[in-house]
C-alpha positions as CSV (number, residue, x, y, z in Angstrom):
1,X,-0.4,-0.4,-0.1
2,X,1.3,3.4,-0.1
3,X,1.4,3.9,3.8
4,X,4.1,1.2,3.5
5,X,6.1,2.2,0.3
6,X,5.8,6.0,2.3
7,X,7.4,4.1,5.3
8,X,10.1,2.1,3.5
9,X,11.1,5.3,1.7
10,X,11.7,7.4,4.7
11,X,14.4,4.8,6.0
12,X,17.4,5.7,6.6
13,X,19.3,3.0,5.6
14,X,17.7,3.1,1.8
15,X,19.0,6.8,1.3
16,X,22.2,5.5,3.1
17,X,22.5,3.0,0.5
18,X,21.8,4.9,-2.7
19,X,24.4,7.6,-1.1
20,X,27.2,5.0,-0.9
21,X,26.2,3.0,-4.4
22,X,26.5,6.7,-5.8
23,X,29.9,7.3,-4.4
24,X,29.0,10.1,-2.6
25,X,29.4,9.2,1.2
26,X,33.1,8.4,0.0
27,X,33.7,11.9,-0.7
28,X,34.1,12.7,2.8
29,X,30.1,13.3,3.8
30,X,29.0,12.5,6.8
31,X,25.6,11.6,8.1
32,X,26.0,12.0,12.0
33,X,23.0,13.5,13.7
34,X,21.5,13.7,17.2
35,X,17.9,12.6,16.1
36,X,16.8,9.7,13.8
37,X,14.3,12.0,11.9
38,X,17.5,14.6,11.0
39,X,19.3,11.6,9.8
40,X,16.8,10.4,7.2
41,X,16.7,14.1,6.0
42,X,20.6,14.2,6.2
43,X,20.8,11.2,3.4
44,X,18.1,12.0,1.4
45,X,19.2,15.6,1.0
46,X,22.6,14.3,0.6
47,X,21.5,11.7,-2.6
48,X,18.9,14.9,-4.1
49,X,21.8,17.3,-4.0
50,X,24.0,14.7,-5.9
51,X,20.9,13.8,-8.3
52,X,20.5,17.6,-9.1
53,X,24.5,18.0,-9.8
54,X,24.5,15.9,-12.5
55,X,24.8,16.6,-16.3
56,X,21.6,16.2,-17.8
57,X,22.9,14.5,-20.9
58,X,25.6,12.2,-19.2
59,X,24.8,12.1,-15.7
60,X,28.2,12.8,-14.7
61,X,28.4,15.3,-11.4
62,X,29.5,18.8,-13.1
63,X,30.1,22.1,-11.6
64,X,28.6,23.8,-14.8
65,X,25.4,24.7,-15.7
66,X,23.6,25.9,-19.2
67,X,21.9,29.1,-17.6
68,X,19.8,29.4,-20.9
69,X,17.7,26.6,-20.1
70,X,18.3,26.0,-16.3
71,X,19.6,22.4,-16.8
72,X,23.3,21.1,-15.6
73,X,25.5,20.5,-18.8
74,X,29.1,19.4,-18.2
75,X,31.4,20.9,-20.6
76,X,32.0,17.9,-22.5
77,X,28.3,17.1,-23.7
78,X,28.0,20.6,-24.4
79,X,30.8,20.7,-27.0
80,X,29.8,17.4,-28.1
81,X,26.2,18.7,-29.0
82,X,26.8,21.9,-31.0
83,X,23.1,21.7,-32.3
84,X,21.5,21.3,-29.5
85,X,23.3,23.7,-27.0
86,X,25.7,26.0,-29.4
87,X,24.7,29.7,-29.1
88,X,26.1,30.7,-32.9
89,X,28.3,28.3,-35.3
90,X,31.7,29.0,-36.2
91,X,30.4,30.7,-39.6
92,X,28.1,32.8,-38.0
93,X,30.3,34.6,-35.7
94,X,32.7,35.1,-38.3
95,X,30.4,36.7,-40.4
96,X,29.4,39.1,-37.6
97,X,33.3,39.6,-37.3
98,X,33.8,40.6,-41.1
99,X,30.7,43.3,-40.6
100,X,31.9,44.9,-37.5
101,X,35.8,45.0,-39.4
102,X,34.2,46.7,-42.2
103,X,33.0,49.6,-39.8
């Protein structure tokens, strides 16, 4: 039932396992806390933060954000998909440059 699934989703061990499998805990993160409720929120929040920091294309953690679309996008995927993420082609830039030189 829904209550059973909700209860299972609140299990601290579940979120700690997800964090461990994703390699989040091996980065020096600690989930120590005084109460069981804050430990659940901590492990869950840590895993969700990890998910939000992944590239939308390759799913690897990245520090970069493609602000025009509001997504995380690593440099490799941005350069590898110029048709999707390129703001201007090289030909367009050269055309504008030549027009500016004429001025």
